[in-house]
PDB file of N, CA, C and O in Angstrom, chain B, residues numbered from 101:
ATOM      1  N   UNK B 101     -23.314 -16.170 -16.770  1.00  0.00           N
ATOM      2  CA  UNK B 101     -22.557 -15.667 -15.400  1.00  0.00           C
ATOM      3  C   UNK B 101     -23.493 -15.539 -15.052  1.00  0.00           C
ATOM      4  O   UNK B 101     -23.556 -16.426 -14.200  1.00  0.00           O
ATOM      5  N   UNK B 102     -24.764 -14.860 -15.047  1.00  0.00           N
ATOM      6  CA  UNK B 102     -26.006 -14.926 -13.525  1.00  0.00           C
ATOM      7  C   UNK B 102     -25.328 -16.373 -12.919  1.00  0.00           C
ATOM      8  O   UNK B 102     -24.528 -16.128 -12.016  1.00  0.00           O
ATOM      9  N   UNK B 103     -25.450 -17.578 -13.170  1.00  0.00           N
ATOM     10  CA  UNK B 103     -25.798 -18.910 -12.251  1.00  0.00           C
ATOM     11  C   UNK B 103     -24.244 -18.570 -11.521  1.00  0.00           C
ATOM     12  O   UNK B 103     -24.408 -18.435 -10.309  1.00  0.00           O
ATOM     13  N   UNK B 104     -22.990 -18.420 -11.873  1.00  0.00           N
ATOM     14  CA  UNK B 104     -21.351 -18.001 -11.294  1.00  0.00           C
ATOM     15  C   UNK B 104     -21.819 -17.161 -10.533  1.00  0.00           C
ATOM     16  O   UNK B 104     -21.654 -17.739  -9.458  1.00  0.00           O
ATOM     17  N   UNK B 105     -22.404 -15.975 -10.235  1.00  0.00           N
ATOM     18  CA  UNK B 105     -22.422 -14.680  -9.783  1.00  0.00           C
ATOM     19  C   UNK B 105     -23.496 -15.327  -8.644  1.00  0.00           C
ATOM     20  O   UNK B 105     -23.221 -15.601  -7.477  1.00  0.00           O
ATOM     21  N   UNK B 106     -24.248 -15.420  -9.036  1.00  0.00           N
ATOM     22  CA  UNK B 106     -25.087 -16.893  -7.717  1.00  0.00           C
ATOM     23  C   UNK B 106     -24.408 -17.754  -6.392  1.00  0.00           C
ATOM     24  O   UNK B 106     -24.627 -17.863  -5.186  1.00  0.00           O
ATOM     25  N   UNK B 107     -23.205 -18.425  -7.652  1.00  0.00           N
ATOM     26  CA  UNK B 107     -22.628 -19.229  -7.401  1.00  0.00           C
ATOM     27  C   UNK B 107     -21.246 -19.013  -6.026  1.00  0.00           C
ATOM     28  O   UNK B 107     -20.805 -19.782  -5.172  1.00  0.00           O
ATOM     29  N   UNK B 108     -20.870 -17.280  -6.481  1.00  0.00           N
ATOM     30  CA  UNK B 108     -20.123 -16.921  -5.809  1.00  0.00           C
ATOM     31  C   UNK B 108     -20.936 -16.626  -4.564  1.00  0.00           C
ATOM     32  O   UNK B 108     -20.393 -17.209  -3.626  1.00  0.00           O
ATOM     33  N   UNK B 109     -21.820 -16.081  -4.235  1.00  0.00           N
ATOM     34  CA  UNK B 109     -21.827 -15.369  -4.024  1.00  0.00           C
ATOM     35  C   UNK B 109     -23.252 -16.288  -2.045  1.00  0.00           C
ATOM     36  O   UNK B 109     -23.782 -15.746  -1.076  1.00  0.00           O
ATOM     37  N   UNK B 110     -23.169 -17.788  -2.569  1.00  0.00           N
ATOM     38  CA  UNK B 110     -24.123 -18.815  -1.572  1.00  0.00           C
ATOM     39  C   UNK B 110     -22.669 -18.463  -0.572  1.00  0.00           C
ATOM     40  O   UNK B 110     -21.540 -18.897  -0.798  1.00  0.00           O
ATOM     41  N   UNK B 111     -22.959 -17.828   0.227  1.00  0.00           N
ATOM     42  CA  UNK B 111     -22.483 -18.442   1.720  1.00  0.00           C
ATOM     43  C   UNK B 111     -22.467 -19.242   2.070  1.00  0.00           C
ATOM     44  O   UNK B 111     -21.388 -19.662   2.488  1.00  0.00           O
ATOM     45  N   UNK B 112     -23.597 -20.021   2.159  1.00  0.00           N
ATOM     46  CA  UNK B 112     -24.152 -21.058   3.033  1.00  0.00           C
ATOM     47  C   UNK B 112     -23.785 -22.726   1.990  1.00  0.00           C
ATOM     48  O   UNK B 112     -23.999 -23.820   2.512  1.00  0.00           O
ATOM     49  N   UNK B 113     -23.248 -22.608   0.575  1.00  0.00           N
ATOM     50  CA  UNK B 113     -22.484 -23.568  -0.187  1.00  0.00           C
ATOM     51  C   UNK B 113     -24.050 -23.920  -0.530  1.00  0.00           C
ATOM     52  O   UNK B 113     -23.243 -24.698  -0.021  1.00  0.00           O
ATOM     53  N   UNK B 114     -25.081 -24.116  -0.768  1.00  0.00           N
ATOM     54  CA  UNK B 114     -25.955 -24.908  -1.279  1.00  0.00           C
ATOM     55  C   UNK B 114     -26.777 -24.884  -2.305  1.00  0.00           C
ATOM     56  O   UNK B 114     -27.906 -25.346  -2.470  1.00  0.00           O
ATOM     57  N   UNK B 115     -26.077 -24.298  -2.957  1.00  0.00           N
ATOM     58  CA  UNK B 115     -26.056 -23.664  -4.565  1.00  0.00           C
ATOM     59  C   UNK B 115     -26.632 -25.098  -5.020  1.00  0.00           C
ATOM     60  O   UNK B 115     -27.781 -24.926  -4.614  1.00  0.00           O
ATOM     61  N   UNK B 116     -26.637 -25.567  -5.222  1.00  0.00           N
ATOM     62  CA  UNK B 116     -26.263 -26.870  -5.787  1.00  0.00           C
ATOM     63  C   UNK B 116     -27.259 -27.800  -5.672  1.00  0.00           C
ATOM     64  O   UNK B 116     -27.549 -28.282  -6.767  1.00  0.00           O
ATOM     65  N   UNK B 117     -28.163 -28.418  -4.355  1.00  0.00           N
ATOM     66  CA  UNK B 117     -29.746 -28.065  -3.535  1.00  0.00           C
ATOM     67  C   UNK B 117     -31.013 -27.136  -3.833  1.00  0.00           C
ATOM     68  O   UNK B 117     -32.185 -27.290  -4.177  1.00  0.00           O
ATOM     69  N   UNK B 118     -30.116 -26.056  -3.505  1.00  0.00           N
ATOM     70  CA  UNK B 118     -31.222 -25.126  -4.082  1.00  0.00           C
ATOM     71  C   UNK B 118     -31.992 -25.071  -5.583  1.00  0.00           C
ATOM     72  O   UNK B 118     -33.167 -25.214  -5.922  1.00  0.00           O
ATOM     73  N   UNK B 119     -30.444 -24.725  -6.483  1.00  0.00           N
ATOM     74  CA  UNK B 119     -31.512 -25.518  -8.287  1.00  0.00           C
ATOM     75  C   UNK B 119     -31.020 -26.410  -8.814  1.00  0.00           C
ATOM     76  O   UNK B 119     -30.550 -26.358  -9.951  1.00  0.00           O
ATOM     77  N   UNK B 120     -31.035 -27.529  -7.992  1.00  0.00           N
ATOM     78  CA  UNK B 120     -30.765 -29.165  -8.796  1.00  0.00           C
ATOM     79  C   UNK B 120     -32.465 -29.569  -9.284  1.00  0.00           C
ATOM     80  O   UNK B 120     -32.698 -30.427 -10.135  1.00  0.00           O
ATOM     81  N   UNK B 121     -33.535 -28.790  -8.579  1.00  0.00           N
ATOM     82  CA  UNK B 121     -35.040 -29.547  -8.922  1.00  0.00           C
ATOM     83  C   UNK B 121     -35.871 -28.269  -9.336  1.00  0.00           C
ATOM     84  O   UNK B 121     -37.098 -28.192  -9.399  1.00  0.00           O
ATOM     85  N   UNK B 122     -34.553 -26.864  -9.721  1.00  0.00           N
ATOM     86  CA  UNK B 122     -35.400 -26.294 -10.457  1.00  0.00           C
ATOM     87  C   UNK B 122     -35.037 -26.892 -12.295  1.00  0.00           C
ATOM     88  O   UNK B 122     -34.246 -27.775 -12.626  1.00  0.00           O
ATOM     89  N   UNK B 123     -36.155 -25.826 -13.430  1.00  0.00           N
ATOM     90  CA  UNK B 123     -35.696 -25.934 -14.441  1.00  0.00           C
ATOM     91  C   UNK B 123     -34.792 -25.079 -15.202  1.00  0.00           C
ATOM     92  O   UNK B 123     -34.208 -24.096 -14.745  1.00  0.00           O
ATOM     93  N   UNK B 124     -34.718 -25.527 -16.409  1.00  0.00           N
ATOM     94  CA  UNK B 124     -34.072 -24.169 -16.850  1.00  0.00           C
ATOM     95  C   UNK B 124     -34.702 -22.757 -17.528  1.00  0.00           C
ATOM     96  O   UNK B 124     -35.292 -22.664 -18.605  1.00  0.00           O
ATOM     97  N   UNK B 125     -34.422 -21.794 -16.654  1.00  0.00           N
ATOM     98  CA  UNK B 125     -34.899 -20.467 -16.878  1.00  0.00           C
ATOM     99  C   UNK B 125     -34.268 -19.581 -17.819  1.00  0.00           C
ATOM    100  O   UNK B 125     -33.127 -19.624 -18.277  1.00  0.00           O
ATOM    101  N   UNK B 126     -35.177 -18.794 -18.022  1.00  0.00           N
ATOM    102  CA  UNK B 126     -34.473 -18.354 -19.293  1.00  0.00           C
ATOM    103  C   UNK B 126     -34.600 -16.332 -18.519  1.00  0.00           C
ATOM    104  O   UNK B 126     -35.305 -15.773 -17.678  1.00  0.00           O
ATOM    105  N   UNK B 127     -33.527 -15.940 -19.397  1.00  0.00           N
ATOM    106  CA  UNK B 127     -33.230 -14.515 -19.384  1.00  0.00           C
ATOM    107  C   UNK B 127     -33.520 -13.692 -19.870  1.00  0.00           C
ATOM    108  O   UNK B 127     -33.013 -13.677 -20.992  1.00  0.00           O
ATOM    109  N   UNK B 128     -34.421 -12.454 -19.588  1.00  0.00           N
ATOM    110  CA  UNK B 128     -34.612 -11.411 -20.717  1.00  0.00           C
ATOM    111  C   UNK B 128     -33.090 -10.368 -20.918  1.00  0.00           C
ATOM    112  O   UNK B 128     -31.918 -10.165 -20.603  1.00  0.00           O
ATOM    113  N   UNK B 129     -34.044 -10.046 -21.557  1.00  0.00           N
ATOM    114  CA  UNK B 129     -32.424  -9.169 -22.147  1.00  0.00           C
ATOM    115  C   UNK B 129     -31.648  -8.315 -21.336  1.00  0.00           C
ATOM    116  O   UNK B 129     -30.435  -8.178 -21.182  1.00  0.00           O
ATOM    117  N   UNK B 130     -32.969  -7.599 -20.700  1.00  0.00           N
ATOM    118  CA  UNK B 130     -32.169  -6.806 -19.871  1.00  0.00           C
ATOM    119  C   UNK B 130     -31.015  -7.211 -18.804  1.00  0.00           C
ATOM    120  O   UNK B 130     -29.922  -6.653 -18.715  1.00  0.00           O
ATOM    121  N   UNK B 131     -31.588  -8.553 -17.821  1.00  0.00           N
ATOM    122  CA  UNK B 131     -30.678  -8.739 -17.913  1.00  0.00           C
ATOM    123  C   UNK B 131     -29.619  -9.398 -17.407  1.00  0.00           C
ATOM    124  O   UNK B 131     -29.093  -9.446 -16.295  1.00  0.00           O
ATOM    125  N   UNK B 132     -29.345 -10.066 -18.807  1.00  0.00           N
ATOM    126  CA  UNK B 132     -28.574 -10.440 -19.521  1.00  0.00           C
ATOM    127  C   UNK B 132     -27.535  -8.620 -19.500  1.00  0.00           C
ATOM    128  O   UNK B 132     -26.398  -8.386 -19.088  1.00  0.00           O
ATOM    129  N   UNK B 133     -28.443  -7.807 -20.051  1.00  0.00           N
ATOM    130  CA  UNK B 133     -27.547  -6.719 -20.529  1.00  0.00           C
ATOM    131  C   UNK B 133     -26.616  -6.415 -18.870  1.00  0.00           C
ATOM    132  O   UNK B 133     -25.439  -6.056 -18.887  1.00  0.00           O
ATOM    133  N   UNK B 134     -27.252  -6.595 -17.791  1.00  0.00           N
ATOM    134  CA  UNK B 134     -26.591  -5.706 -16.352  1.00  0.00           C
ATOM    135  C   UNK B 134     -26.109  -7.087 -16.088  1.00  0.00           C
ATOM    136  O   UNK B 134     -25.697  -6.983 -14.933  1.00  0.00           O
ATOM    137  N   UNK B 135     -25.892  -8.425 -16.486  1.00  0.00           N
ATOM    138  CA  UNK B 135     -24.196  -9.126 -16.160  1.00  0.00           C
ATOM    139  C   UNK B 135     -23.527  -8.830 -17.368  1.00  0.00           C
ATOM    140  O   UNK B 135     -22.406  -9.096 -16.932  1.00  0.00           O
ATOM    141  N   UNK B 136     -23.280  -8.441 -18.718  1.00  0.00           N
ATOM    142  CA  UNK B 136     -22.455  -7.689 -19.290  1.00  0.00           C
ATOM    143  C   UNK B 136     -22.204  -6.377 -18.598  1.00  0.00           C
ATOM    144  O   UNK B 136     -21.075  -6.500 -18.123  1.00  0.00           O
ATOM    145  N   UNK B 137     -22.639  -5.264 -18.313  1.00  0.00           N
ATOM    146  CA  UNK B 137     -23.043  -4.351 -17.513  1.00  0.00           C
ATOM    147  C   UNK B 137     -21.443  -4.620 -16.471  1.00  0.00           C
ATOM    148  O   UNK B 137     -20.260  -4.637 -16.811  1.00  0.00           O
ATOM    149  N   UNK B 138     -22.012  -4.769 -15.339  1.00  0.00           N
ATOM    150  CA  UNK B 138     -21.327  -5.874 -14.035  1.00  0.00           C
ATOM    151  C   UNK B 138     -19.805  -5.883 -15.151  1.00  0.00           C
ATOM    152  O   UNK B 138     -19.050  -4.967 -15.478  1.00  0.00           O
ATOM    153  N   UNK B 139     -19.819  -7.215 -15.468  1.00  0.00           N
ATOM    154  CA  UNK B 139     -18.280  -7.250 -15.985  1.00  0.00           C
ATOM    155  C   UNK B 139     -17.683  -6.323 -16.067  1.00  0.00           C
ATOM    156  O   UNK B 139     -16.694  -6.043 -15.389  1.00  0.00           O
ATOM    157  N   UNK B 140     -18.257  -5.574 -17.052  1.00  0.00           N
ATOM    158  CA  UNK B 140     -17.289  -4.883 -18.141  1.00  0.00           C
ATOM    159  C   UNK B 140     -17.150  -4.159 -16.850  1.00  0.00           C
ATOM    160  O   UNK B 140     -16.043  -4.395 -16.365  1.00  0.00           O
ATOM    161  N   UNK B 141     -17.841  -3.396 -16.147  1.00  0.00           N
ATOM    162  CA  UNK B 141     -17.036  -1.874 -14.807  1.00  0.00           C
ATOM    163  C   UNK B 141     -16.066  -3.257 -13.323  1.00  0.00           C
ATOM    164  O   UNK B 141     -15.573  -3.110 -12.204  1.00  0.00           O
ATOM    165  N   UNK B 142     -16.211  -4.065 -13.983  1.00  0.00           N
ATOM    166  CA  UNK B 142     -15.595  -4.547 -12.899  1.00  0.00           C
ATOM    167  C   UNK B 142     -13.712  -4.499 -13.717  1.00  0.00           C
ATOM    168  O   UNK B 142     -12.699  -3.869 -13.413  1.00  0.00           O
ATOM    169  N   UNK B 143     -14.069  -5.637 -14.950  1.00  0.00           N
ATOM    170  CA  UNK B 143     -13.089  -5.202 -16.202  1.00  0.00           C
ATOM    171  C   UNK B 143     -12.261  -4.047 -15.951  1.00  0.00           C
ATOM    172  O   UNK B 143     -11.205  -4.295 -15.369  1.00  0.00           O
ATOM    173  N   UNK B 144     -12.484  -2.876 -16.243  1.00  0.00           N
ATOM    174  CA  UNK B 144     -13.069  -1.921 -16.672  1.00  0.00           C
ATOM    175  C   UNK B 144     -11.701  -0.733 -14.790  1.00  0.00           C
ATOM    176  O   UNK B 144     -10.828   0.132 -14.728  1.00  0.00           O
ATOM    177  N   UNK B 145     -12.547  -1.670 -13.772  1.00  0.00           N
ATOM    178  CA  UNK B 145     -11.624  -0.982 -12.461  1.00  0.00           C
ATOM    179  C   UNK B 145     -10.050  -1.909 -12.528  1.00  0.00           C
ATOM    180  O   UNK B 145      -9.184  -1.972 -11.655  1.00  0.00           O
ATOM    181  N   UNK B 146     -10.070  -2.380 -13.512  1.00  0.00           N
ATOM    182  CA  UNK B 146      -8.142  -3.321 -12.770  1.00  0.00           C
ATOM    183  C   UNK B 146      -7.998  -2.573 -13.999  1.00  0.00           C
ATOM    184  O   UNK B 146      -7.960  -3.503 -14.804  1.00  0.00           O
ATOM    185  N   UNK B 147      -7.944  -2.021 -14.356  1.00  0.00           N
ATOM    186  CA  UNK B 147      -7.536  -1.070 -15.649  1.00  0.00           C
ATOM    187  C   UNK B 147      -6.472   0.507 -15.042  1.00  0.00           C
ATOM    188  O   UNK B 147      -6.073   1.335 -15.861  1.00  0.00           O
TER     189      UNK B 147
END
């Protein structure tokens, strides 16, 4: 989900060139939890 956030927020559409050279990074549990909370907040705002 974090990659989706990067793609959506990329105004210059340079995501593919910017991230193509990077290796697969792993995220900490805190970073994953942050994205889950953001998604839950967004979904709750739709109700």
